[in-house]
MOPAC internal coordinates of N, CA, C and O (Angstrom, degrees):
PM7 1SCF
backbone

  N    0.0000 0     0.00 0     0.00 0    0    0    0
  C    1.4193 1     0.00 0     0.00 0    1    0    0
  C    1.5345 1   112.19 1     0.00 0    2    1    0
  O    1.2310 1   120.01 1   140.93 1    3    2    1
  N    1.3566 1   117.58 1   -39.07 1    3    2    1
  C    1.4264 1   118.26 1   178.30 1    5    3    2
  C    1.5324 1   111.01 1   -62.87 1    6    5    3
  O    1.2310 1   121.98 1   135.19 1    7    6    5
  N    1.3253 1   113.81 1   -44.81 1    7    6    5
  C    1.4882 1   116.84 1  -178.02 1    9    7    6
  C    1.5639 1   112.09 1   -62.17 1   10    9    7
  O    1.2310 1   122.17 1   139.73 1   11   10    9
  N    1.4171 1   113.45 1   -40.27 1   11   10    9
  C    1.4292 1   118.27 1  -179.97 1   13   11   10
  C    1.5463 1   110.70 1   -62.16 1   14   13   11
  O    1.2310 1   121.78 1   139.00 1   15   14   13
  N    1.3058 1   114.19 1   -41.00 1   15   14   13
  C    1.4544 1   119.94 1   178.49 1   17   15   14
  C    1.5562 1   110.57 1   -60.21 1   18   17   15
  O    1.2310 1   122.11 1   133.25 1   19   18   17
  N    1.2977 1   113.56 1   -46.75 1   19   18   17
  C    1.4826 1   117.17 1   179.89 1   21   19   18
  C    1.4693 1   112.13 1   -63.15 1   22   21   19
  O    1.2310 1   119.09 1   138.04 1   23   22   21
  N    1.3918 1   119.34 1   -41.96 1   23   22   21
  C    1.4015 1   124.70 1   177.77 1   25   23   22
  C    1.4603 1   112.29 1   -55.43 1   26   25   23
  O    1.2310 1   121.87 1   138.77 1   27   26   25
  N    1.3012 1   114.03 1   -41.23 1   27   26   25
  C    1.4936 1   123.87 1  -176.01 1   29   27   26
  C    1.5577 1   111.25 1   -89.56 1   30   29   27
  O    1.2310 1   121.51 1  -173.84 1   31   30   29
  N    1.3109 1   114.72 1     6.16 1   31   30   29
  C    1.5066 1   119.34 1   176.06 1   33   31   30
  C    1.4932 1   113.15 1    59.48 1   34   33   31
  O    1.2310 1   121.17 1  -144.47 1   35   34   33
  N    1.3487 1   115.36 1    35.53 1   35   34   33
  C    1.4738 1   122.67 1   179.00 1   37   35   34
  C    1.5259 1   110.75 1  -103.26 1   38   37   35
  O    1.2310 1   119.78 1   -42.01 1   39   38   37
  N    1.2986 1   118.02 1   137.99 1   39   38   37
  C    1.4375 1   122.70 1   176.69 1   41   39   38
  C    1.4605 1   108.05 1   -71.66 1   42   41   39
  O    1.2310 1   122.32 1   -41.87 1   43   42   41
  N    1.4398 1   113.16 1   138.13 1   43   42   41
  C    1.5088 1   118.81 1  -179.48 1   45   43   42
  C    1.4738 1   106.05 1  -140.12 1   46   45   43
  O    1.2310 1   120.79 1   -50.00 1   47   46   45
  N    1.3856 1   116.10 1   130.00 1   47   46   45
  C    1.4411 1   117.33 1   173.38 1   49   47   46
  C    1.5569 1   107.21 1  -131.05 1   50   49   47
  O    1.2310 1   120.50 1     3.12 1   51   50   49
  N    1.3473 1   116.65 1  -176.88 1   51   50   49
  C    1.4296 1   122.65 1  -175.61 1   53   51   50
  C    1.5240 1   112.02 1   -60.18 1   54   53   51
  O    1.2310 1   119.82 1   149.27 1   55   54   53
  N    1.3498 1   117.95 1   -30.73 1   55   54   53
  C    1.4861 1   118.39 1  -176.02 1   57   55   54
  C    1.5533 1   111.13 1   -72.18 1   58   57   55
  O    1.2310 1   121.31 1   166.49 1   59   58   57
  N    1.3753 1   115.11 1   -13.51 1   59   58   57
  C    1.4584 1   118.83 1   178.08 1   61   59   58
  C    1.5270 1   112.24 1   -83.52 1   62   61   59
  O    1.2310 1   120.08 1   168.96 1   63   62   61
  N    1.3548 1   117.46 1   -11.04 1   63   62   61
  C    1.4361 1   121.58 1  -175.55 1   65   63   62
  C    1.5461 1   110.13 1   -97.78 1   66   65   63
  O    1.2310 1   120.70 1   -33.23 1   67   66   65
  N    1.3482 1   116.27 1   146.77 1   67   66   65
  C    1.4123 1   120.87 1  -175.76 1   69   67   66
  C    1.5211 1   107.44 1  -141.49 1   70   69   67
  O    1.2310 1   120.69 1   -40.17 1   71   70   69
  N    1.3630 1   116.29 1   139.83 1   71   70   69
  C    1.4353 1   123.48 1   172.12 1   73   71   70
  C    1.4984 1   106.06 1  -115.92 1   74   73   71
  O    1.2310 1   121.01 1   -48.01 1   75   74   73
  N    1.3821 1   115.67 1   131.99 1   75   74   73
  C    1.4227 1   119.72 1   179.71 1   77   75   74
  C    1.4980 1   113.71 1  -115.28 1   78   77   75
  O    1.2310 1   120.54 1   -45.65 1   79   78   77
  N    1.3336 1   116.57 1   134.35 1   79   78   77
  C    1.4973 1   119.86 1   177.19 1   81   79   78
  C    1.5182 1   106.50 1  -114.20 1   82   81   79
  O    1.2310 1   119.21 1   -58.91 1   83   82   81
  N    1.3264 1   119.11 1   121.09 1   83   82   81
  C    1.4353 1   122.41 1  -168.24 1   85   83   82
  C    1.4918 1   113.19 1   -67.11 1   86   85   83
  O    1.2310 1   118.70 1   156.95 1   87   86   85
  N    1.3028 1   120.09 1   -23.05 1   87   86   85
  C    1.4559 1   121.85 1  -172.97 1   89   87   86
  C    1.5646 1   111.28 1  -135.72 1   90   89   87
  O    1.2310 1   122.72 1   -11.76 1   91   90   89
  N    1.3541 1   112.40 1   168.24 1   91   90   89
  C    1.4741 1   116.12 1  -178.73 1   93   91   90
  C    1.4490 1   117.64 1    81.84 1   94   93   91
  O    1.2310 1   119.35 1    12.78 1   95   94   93
  N    1.2859 1   118.85 1  -167.22 1   95   94   93
  C    1.4842 1   124.16 1  -175.76 1   97   95   94
  C    1.5331 1   107.58 1  -127.46 1   98   97   95
  O    1.2310 1   121.37 1   -22.45 1   99   98   97
  N    1.2799 1   114.99 1   157.55 1   99   98   97
  C    1.3937 1   120.05 1   178.25 1  101   99   98
  C    1.5592 1   115.13 1   -56.31 1  102  101   99
  O    1.2310 1   120.87 1   143.62 1  103  102  101
  N    1.3613 1   115.95 1   -36.38 1  103  102  101
  C    1.4551 1   121.09 1   177.82 1  105  103  102
  C    1.4634 1   111.12 1   -64.71 1  106  105  103
  O    1.2310 1   118.37 1   157.89 1  107  106  105
  N    1.3064 1   120.72 1   -22.11 1  107  106  105
  C    1.4761 1   123.01 1  -173.10 1  109  107  106
  C    1.5901 1   112.37 1   -94.79 1  110  109  107
  O    1.2310 1   120.63 1  -176.60 1  111  110  109
  N    1.3856 1   116.40 1     3.40 1  111  110  109
  C    1.4376 1   118.25 1  -176.67 1  113  111  110
  C    1.5312 1   111.06 1   -60.64 1  114  113  111
  O    1.2310 1   122.48 1   -33.57 1  115  114  113
  N    1.2893 1   112.85 1   146.43 1  115  114  113
  C    1.4799 1   119.73 1   175.18 1  117  115  114
  C    1.4965 1   112.19 1   -73.02 1  118  117  115
  O    1.2310 1   121.06 1   -10.67 1  119  118  117
  N    1.3078 1   115.57 1   169.33 1  119  118  117
  C    1.4285 1   122.60 1   177.18 1  121  119  118
  C    1.5511 1   112.32 1   -57.82 1  122  121  119
  O    1.2310 1   120.55 1   144.02 1  123  122  121
  N    1.3198 1   116.56 1   -35.98 1  123  122  121
  C    1.4342 1   120.85 1  -179.26 1  125  123  122
  C    1.5718 1   109.34 1   -58.89 1  126  125  123
  O    1.2310 1   121.44 1   131.13 1  127  126  125
  N    1.4208 1   114.84 1   -48.87 1  127  126  125
  C    1.4089 1   116.42 1  -178.73 1  129  127  126
  C    1.5123 1   112.83 1   -68.28 1  130  129  127
  O    1.2310 1   120.86 1   145.92 1  131  130  129
  N    1.3142 1   115.95 1   -34.08 1  131  130  129
  C    1.4728 1   118.87 1   177.58 1  133  131  130
  C    1.5324 1   109.94 1   -64.75 1  134  133  131
  O    1.2310 1   119.68 1   143.29 1  135  134  133
  N    1.3060 1   118.22 1   -36.71 1  135  134  133
  C    1.4199 1   120.33 1   176.15 1  137  135  134
  C    1.5017 1   113.66 1   -64.21 1  138  137  135
  O    1.2310 1   120.41 1   136.78 1  139  138  137
  N    1.3166 1   116.82 1   -43.22 1  139  138  137
  C    1.4587 1   122.80 1   175.79 1  141  139  138
  C    1.5531 1   108.42 1   -59.84 1  142  141  139
  O    1.2310 1   120.33 1   135.86 1  143  142  141
  N    1.2799 1   116.98 1   -44.14 1  143  142  141
  C    1.4392 1   123.29 1  -179.43 1  145  143  142
  C    1.5389 1   109.92 1   -64.20 1  146  145  143
  O    1.2310 1   119.56 1   140.86 1  147  146  145
  N    1.3242 1   118.44 1   -39.14 1  147  146  145
  C    1.4935 1   122.20 1   178.41 1  149  147  146
  C    1.4901 1   110.35 1   -67.32 1  150  149  147
  O    1.2310 1   120.00 1   157.49 1  151  150  149
  N    1.3820 1   117.61 1   -22.51 1  151  150  149
  C    1.4610 1   120.71 1   178.75 1  153  151  150
  C    1.5287 1   110.31 1   -83.70 1  154  153  151
  O    1.2310 1   120.97 1  -175.58 1  155  154  153
  N    1.3072 1   115.74 1     4.42 1  155  154  153
  C    1.4935 1   119.23 1   173.39 1  157  155  154
  C    1.5411 1   113.59 1    96.30 1  158  157  155
  O    1.2310 1   120.16 1  -170.87 1  159  158  157
  N    1.2682 1   117.29 1     9.13 1  159  158  157
  C    1.5105 1   121.85 1   178.52 1  161  159  158
  C    1.5235 1   107.65 1   -95.83 1  162  161  159
  O    1.2310 1   120.19 1   -47.00 1  163  162  161
  N    1.2904 1   117.25 1   133.00 1  163  162  161
  C    1.4735 1   123.39 1  -179.03 1  165  163  162
  C    1.5366 1   106.16 1   -71.87 1  166  165  163
  O    1.2310 1   121.16 1   -47.59 1  167  166  165
  N    1.3417 1   115.39 1   132.41 1  167  166  165
  C    1.4848 1   120.03 1   173.41 1  169  167  166
  C    1.5294 1   107.71 1  -121.15 1  170  169  167
  O    1.2310 1   120.75 1   -54.64 1  171  170  169
  N    1.2581 1   116.17 1   125.36 1  171  170  169
  C    1.4934 1   123.22 1  -178.60 1  173  171  170
  C    1.5268 1   105.93 1  -119.52 1  174  173  171
  O    1.2310 1   122.12 1   -46.66 1  175  174  173
  N    1.3230 1   113.55 1   133.34 1  175  174  173
  C    1.5346 1   119.22 1  -179.30 1  177  175  174
  C    1.5560 1   109.41 1  -125.37 1  178  177  175
  O    1.2310 1   121.27 1   -34.55 1  179  178  177
  N    1.3317 1   115.18 1   145.45 1  179  178  177
  C    1.4406 1   120.25 1   171.54 1  181  179  178
  C    1.4860 1   115.39 1    54.55 1  182  181  179
  O    1.2310 1   124.42 1    57.10 1  183  182  181
  N    1.4188 1   109.13 1  -122.90 1  183  182  181
  C    1.4643 1   118.23 1  -175.68 1  185  183  182
  C    1.5495 1   109.55 1   -55.17 1  186  185  183
  O    1.2310 1   120.54 1   133.16 1  187  186  185
  N    1.3347 1   116.57 1   -46.84 1  187  186  185
  C    1.4792 1   118.47 1  -172.85 1  189  187  186
  C    1.5735 1   110.42 1   -67.07 1  190  189  187
  O    1.2310 1   119.50 1   148.08 1  191  190  189
  N    1.3101 1   118.57 1   -31.92 1  191  190  189
  C    1.4581 1   123.89 1   174.29 1  193  191  190
  C    1.4949 1   109.53 1   -61.72 1  194  193  191
  O    1.2310 1   120.30 1   122.98 1  195  194  193
  N    1.3373 1   117.03 1   -57.02 1  195  194  193
  C    1.4334 1   120.82 1  -176.94 1  197  195  194
  C    1.5081 1   113.09 1   -60.49 1  198  197  195
  O    1.2310 1   121.07 1   140.75 1  199  198  197
  N    1.3831 1   115.56 1   -39.25 1  199  198  197
  C    1.4464 1   117.62 1   176.07 1  201  199  198
  C    1.5474 1   111.39 1   -63.92 1  202  201  199
  O    1.2310 1   118.70 1   136.50 1  203  202  201
  N    1.3208 1   120.08 1   -43.50 1  203  202  201
  C    1.4428 1   123.21 1   178.24 1  205  203  202
  C    1.5404 1   112.84 1   -62.79 1  206  205  203
  O    1.2310 1   121.24 1   146.46 1  207  206  205
  N    1.3234 1   115.24 1   -33.54 1  207  206  205
  C    1.5138 1   118.50 1   178.55 1  209  207  206
  C    1.5118 1   111.45 1   -76.08 1  210  209  207
  O    1.2310 1   119.45 1   136.86 1  211  210  209
  N    1.3673 1   118.65 1   -43.14 1  211  210  209
  C    1.4289 1   121.45 1  -171.19 1  213  211  210
  C    1.5024 1   115.00 1  -109.46 1  214  213  211
  O    1.2310 1   119.33 1   158.78 1  215  214  213
  N    1.3238 1   118.89 1   -21.22 1  215  214  213
  C    1.4404 1   122.01 1  -173.84 1  217  215  214
  C    1.5743 1   115.93 1    73.63 1  218  217  215
  O    1.2310 1   123.99 1  -167.16 1  219  218  217
  N    1.3096 1   109.95 1    12.84 1  219  218  217
  C    1.5277 1   118.08 1  -178.68 1  221  219  218
  C    1.5508 1   108.25 1  -106.53 1  222  221  219
  O    1.2310 1   122.13 1   -66.05 1  223  222  221
  N    1.3313 1   113.53 1   113.95 1  223  222  221
  C    1.4983 1   119.45 1   176.86 1  225  223  222
  C    1.5404 1   109.36 1   -71.28 1  226  225  223
  O    1.2310 1   120.89 1   -42.10 1  227  226  225
  N    1.2969 1   115.91 1   137.90 1  227  226  225
  C    1.4916 1   117.23 1   176.25 1  229  227  226
  C    1.5090 1   116.27 1    87.35 1  230  229  227
  O    1.2310 1   121.65 1   176.39 1  231  230  229
  N    1.3554 1   114.44 1    -3.61 1  231  230  229
  C    1.5084 1   117.28 1  -177.10 1  233  231  230
  C    1.5314 1   111.91 1   -63.18 1  234  233  231
  O    1.2310 1   120.17 1   139.09 1  235  234  233
  N    1.3071 1   117.28 1   -40.91 1  235  234  233
  C    1.4475 1   124.45 1  -178.29 1  237  235  234
  C    1.5059 1   109.26 1   -60.92 1  238  237  235
  O    1.2310 1   120.48 1   132.88 1  239  238  237
  N    1.3628 1   116.69 1   -47.12 1  239  238  237
  C    1.4877 1   118.89 1   176.97 1  241  239  238
  C    1.4786 1   113.36 1   -64.51 1  242  241  239
  O    1.2310 1   120.52 1   146.46 1  243  242  241
  N    1.2820 1   116.61 1   -33.54 1  243  242  241
  C    1.4430 1   121.71 1   175.88 1  245  243  242
  C    1.5628 1   112.99 1   -64.25 1  246  245  243
  O    1.2310 1   122.26 1   138.23 1  247  246  245
  N    1.3752 1   113.27 1   -41.77 1  247  246  245
  C    1.4265 1   119.05 1   179.97 1  249  247  246
  C    1.5393 1   110.51 1   -66.72 1  250  249  247
  O    1.2310 1   120.78 1   139.55 1  251  250  249
  N    1.3322 1   116.11 1   -40.45 1  251  250  249
  C    1.4921 1   120.62 1   177.85 1  253  251  250
  C    1.5284 1   110.65 1   -64.25 1  254  253  251
  O    1.2310 1   120.08 1   141.20 1  255  254  253
  N    1.2939 1   117.45 1   -38.80 1  255  254  253
  C    1.4510 1   120.35 1  -177.75 1  257  255  254
  C    1.5912 1   107.96 1   -69.29 1  258  257  255
  O    1.2310 1   121.28 1   136.63 1  259  258  257
  N    1.3050 1   115.15 1   -43.37 1  259  258  257
  C    1.4633 1   119.04 1   175.04 1  261  259  258
  C    1.4692 1   114.69 1   -56.48 1  262  261  259
  O    1.2310 1   121.71 1   134.57 1  263  262  261
  N    1.3373 1   114.33 1   -45.43 1  263  262  261
  C    1.4711 1   119.94 1   179.64 1  265  263  262
  C    1.5324 1   110.09 1   -64.21 1  266  265  263
  O    1.2310 1   120.07 1   139.84 1  267  266  265
  N    1.3265 1   117.47 1   -40.16 1  267  266  265
  C    1.4260 1   119.82 1   178.78 1  269  267  266
  C    1.5143 1   111.21 1   -61.35 1  270  269  267
  O    1.2310 1   120.97 1   132.00 1  271  270  269
  N    1.3552 1   115.76 1   -48.00 1  271  270  269
  C    1.4755 1   120.67 1   179.92 1  273  271  270
  C    1.5173 1   111.40 1   -61.23 1  274  273  271
  O    1.2310 1   119.68 1   141.74 1  275  274  273
  N    1.2777 1   118.22 1   -38.26 1  275  274  273
  C    1.4364 1   124.00 1  -178.25 1  277  275  274
  C    1.5953 1   106.97 1   -67.16 1  278  277  275
  O    1.2310 1   121.40 1   135.95 1  279  278  277
  N    1.3453 1   114.92 1   -44.05 1  279  278  277
  C    1.5035 1   115.34 1   178.06 1  281  279  278
  C    1.4776 1   112.97 1   -64.77 1  282  281  279
  O    1.2310 1   119.81 1   140.99 1  283  282  281
  N    1.3126 1   117.98 1   -39.01 1  283  282  281
  C    1.4672 1   122.76 1  -179.95 1  285  283  282
  C    1.4971 1   111.13 1   -62.84 1  286  285  283
  O    1.2310 1   121.69 1   142.42 1  287  286  285
  N    1.3180 1   114.38 1   -37.58 1  287  286  285
  C    1.4719 1   121.34 1  -176.69 1  289  287  286
  C    1.5188 1   113.96 1   -86.91 1  290  289  287
  O    1.2310 1   120.56 1   174.84 1  291  290  289
  N    1.2904 1   116.54 1    -5.16 1  291  290  289
  C    1.4781 1   120.90 1  -173.97 1  293  291  290
  C    1.5216 1   109.78 1   -75.33 1  294  293  291
  O    1.2310 1   119.35 1   -27.18 1  295  294  293
  N    1.2651 1   118.85 1   152.82 1  295  294  293
  C    1.4055 1   125.88 1   175.08 1  297  295  294
  C    1.5899 1   109.88 1   -72.52 1  298  297  295
  O    1.2310 1   119.08 1   174.28 1  299  298  297
  N    1.2822 1   119.36 1    -5.72 1  299  298  297
  C    1.4080 1   123.09 1  -178.02 1  301  299  298
  C    1.5465 1   113.38 1   -84.82 1  302  301  299
  O    1.2310 1   120.36 1   169.56 1  303  302  301
  N    1.2733 1   116.92 1   -10.44 1  303  302  301
  C    1.5039 1   122.21 1  -173.78 1  305  303  302
  C    1.5633 1   111.63 1   -49.80 1  306  305  303
  O    1.2310 1   121.97 1   131.84 1  307  306  305
  N    1.3168 1   113.83 1   -48.16 1  307  306  305
  C    1.4531 1   118.21 1   179.23 1  309  307  306
  C    1.4948 1   113.58 1   -64.87 1  310  309  307
  O    1.2310 1   119.90 1   141.47 1  311  310  309
  N    1.3472 1   117.80 1   -38.53 1  311  310  309
  C    1.4644 1   120.92 1   176.84 1  313  311  310
  C    1.5262 1   111.28 1   -65.63 1  314  313  311
  O    1.2310 1   121.45 1   140.08 1  315  314  313
  N    1.3537 1   114.84 1   -39.92 1  315  314  313
  C    1.4523 1   119.02 1   179.36 1  317  315  314
  C    1.5730 1   112.02 1   -63.79 1  318  317  315
  O    1.2310 1   121.84 1   137.26 1  319  318  317
  N    1.3170 1   114.09 1   -42.74 1  319  318  317
  C    1.4977 1   118.15 1   177.69 1  321  319  318
  C    1.5385 1   112.77 1   -63.09 1  322  321  319
  O    1.2310 1   122.07 1   142.06 1  323  322  321
  N    1.3400 1   113.64 1   -37.94 1  323  322  321
  C    1.5095 1   118.24 1   178.44 1  325  323  322
  C    1.5669 1   107.42 1   -66.41 1  326  325  323
  O    1.2310 1   118.63 1   137.17 1  327  326  325
  N    1.2982 1   120.21 1   -42.83 1  327  326  325
  C    1.4788 1   123.23 1  -178.65 1  329  327  326
  C    1.5079 1   106.19 1   -64.92 1  330  329  327
  O    1.2310 1   117.76 1   136.78 1  331  330  329
  N    1.2634 1   121.88 1   -43.22 1  331  330  329
  C    1.4839 1   123.17 1  -177.35 1  333  331  330
  C    1.5234 1   108.46 1   -59.54 1  334  333  331
  O    1.2310 1   120.76 1   134.57 1  335  334  333
  N    1.3383 1   116.14 1   -45.43 1  335  334  333
  C    1.4663 1   119.25 1   179.69 1  337  335  334
  C    1.4914 1   113.12 1   -67.60 1  338  337  335
  O    1.2310 1   118.22 1   144.53 1  339  338  337
  N    1.2631 1   120.99 1   -35.47 1  339  338  337
  C    1.4411 1   125.79 1   173.09 1  341  339  338
  C    1.5290 1   113.26 1   -60.74 1  342  341  339
  O    1.2310 1   121.23 1   131.89 1  343  342  341
  N    1.3478 1   115.26 1   -48.11 1  343  342  341
  C    1.4490 1   122.83 1   174.62 1  345  343  342
  C    1.5199 1   113.27 1   -59.64 1  346  345  343
  O    1.2310 1   121.70 1   134.84 1  347  346  345
  N    1.3382 1   114.35 1   -45.16 1  347  346  345
  C    1.4668 1   120.43 1   179.71 1  349  347  346
  C    1.5495 1   109.00 1   -64.30 1  350  349  347
  O    1.2310 1   118.93 1   139.44 1  351  350  349
  N    1.2868 1   119.65 1   -40.56 1  351  350  349
  C    1.4364 1   123.19 1   178.84 1  353  351  350
  C    1.4921 1   112.08 1   -64.44 1  354  353  351
  O    1.2310 1   121.97 1   135.42 1  355  354  353
  N    1.3995 1   113.84 1   -44.58 1  355  354  353
  C    1.4416 1   116.69 1   174.10 1  357  355  354
  C    1.4538 1   117.23 1   -59.25 1  358  357  355
  O    1.2310 1   120.05 1   137.85 1  359  358  357
  N    1.2376 1   117.51 1   -42.15 1  359  358  357
  C    1.4862 1   125.95 1   178.05 1  361  359  358
  C    1.5333 1   109.11 1   -58.48 1  362  361  359
  O    1.2310 1   123.06 1   127.14 1  363  362  361
  N    1.3790 1   111.73 1   -52.86 1  363  362  361
  C    1.4956 1   117.11 1  -178.42 1  365  363  362
  C    1.4697 1   114.29 1   -66.82 1  366  365  363
  O    1.2310 1   118.67 1   154.60 1  367  366  365
  N    1.3860 1   120.14 1   -25.40 1  367  366  365
  C    1.4121 1   124.45 1   174.32 1  369  367  366
  C    1.5763 1   114.33 1   -72.87 1  370  369  367
  O    1.2310 1   121.70 1   155.93 1  371  370  369
  N    1.2896 1   114.35 1   -24.07 1  371  370  369
  C    1.4771 1   122.53 1  -172.15 1  373  371  370
  C    1.5276 1   111.18 1  -131.54 1  374  373  371
  O    1.2310 1   120.62 1  -134.21 1  375  374  373
  N    1.2873 1   116.41 1    45.79 1  375  374  373
  C    1.4884 1   120.98 1  -175.22 1  377  375  374
  C    1.5044 1   112.25 1   -59.20 1  378  377  375
  O    1.2310 1   119.45 1   149.90 1  379  378  377
  N    1.2908 1   118.65 1   -30.10 1  379  378  377
  C    1.4779 1   120.27 1   176.79 1  381  379  378
  C    1.4826 1   113.36 1   -62.43 1  382  381  379
  O    1.2310 1   120.97 1   145.77 1  383  382  381
  N    1.3596 1   115.75 1   -34.23 1  383  382  381
  C    1.4770 1   119.41 1   179.49 1  385  383  382
  C    1.5078 1   112.39 1   -65.48 1  386  385  383
  O    1.2310 1   120.82 1   151.15 1  387  386  385
  N    1.3373 1   116.04 1   -28.85 1  387  386  385
  C    1.4176 1   121.21 1  -174.89 1  389  387  386
  C    1.5335 1   114.21 1  -104.91 1  390  389  387
  O    1.2310 1   121.00 1  -167.30 1  391  390  389
  N    1.3538 1   115.68 1    12.70 1  391  390  389
  C    1.5277 1   123.78 1  -179.27 1  393  391  390
  C    1.5064 1   111.05 1    66.30 1  394  393  391
  O    1.2310 1   119.07 1  -156.13 1  395  394  393
  N    1.3441 1   119.39 1    23.87 1  395  394  393
  C    1.4312 1   122.81 1   176.57 1  397  395  394
  C    1.5794 1   108.38 1  -101.18 1  398  397  395
  O    1.2310 1   120.02 1   -49.31 1  399  398  397
  N    1.2468 1   117.57 1   130.69 1  399  398  397
  C    1.5028 1   119.92 1   177.50 1  401  399  398
  C    1.4991 1   113.58 1  -122.43 1  402  401  399
  O    1.2310 1   120.10 1   180.00 1  403  402  401

């Protein structure tokens, strides 16, 4: 992006750059994203990202709800529950490996 702006003789500064995080909320951003933001680059997460891209409020929540419904209606639900139980059993069998006592 920077090189293209230079090629086209366009001014470009940090306020023109944006980092998007597809999920979560701004309050939940990791230190890495906060550092990027402190360097003057806009960081948008979850709802605010989808709003800035589309201009549609509530789109992010709608996408989450649609994904939830699709997962609930999927034929994989039984397999997912089986996998969860296997992982839980494995963790409980080896608590020392996970720092659980």
